[in-house]
N, C-alpha and C positions, 0 to 999 in steps of 0.2 A: 504494499499500499504506499502510495506517495504521500509523504508528510510535509512536503514543501508548502509554503503558504499560498493559498489560492483565494481568489476573490469570488464570492458567490454573488449572484445577481438575483433580483435587483438590489442595488445598493443605494444608500442615501448620501448625497454630496452637497455640502454647503459651498457656495461660491460667493465671491465679492464683486462689487462693481468693476474693479480693474480686471476681472476675468472675462468680461463681456467682449465680443459676442460669445454666447454659450454654444458649445457644440459637443456632441457625443459621437464616438467615444472620446473621453477626455484624456489628456496626456498622462494621467496616473494609471490608466488601465493597462493591463497586460496585453501586449500586441497580439497574442494568440487568440484573444477573445474579441478582437476588434470586428466591427461591422462597418458598413458604409457610413461616412461622416454625415451627420444631420445637424443642421443648426436649429436651435430651440428658442422659442420666444418665451422669455421669462420676465421681461420688464413690467408688463401690465399687472401680473398677479403675484409675482415673487416666487412662483413655483412652476416647474415644468417636469415632464416625464418623457424619457426616450421611448419612441415607438418600437425600437428594435430590441432593446435589452431590459427595459423597464426601470432603468436607473432613474431615481427621483432627485431633482435638483431644487435647492432652496436658496434664494438670493438673500444674503445678509447685507443690509444697507440699502441705500437708494442709488439707482443707476444715474450716471451723468447723462442727461438727455440731450446735450448739445450735439447737433448735427446727426441725430438718429433718424430724423424724418426729412424728406426732401420737400 
């Protein structure tokens, strides 16, 4: 049995405004478990969930909305 540390999904991830734009898989995920990159909208509600792996993201703080909308 492999006892190396593995990440189970879905996981809960807290992000900060300087981490935006939010995308999954995030840089801390194991490359073997990666799926196609998907950008997630989190600014409006402070929460987002990846449709591929179910990882749940929570925004800690307020995003800087400068230049987010054209």
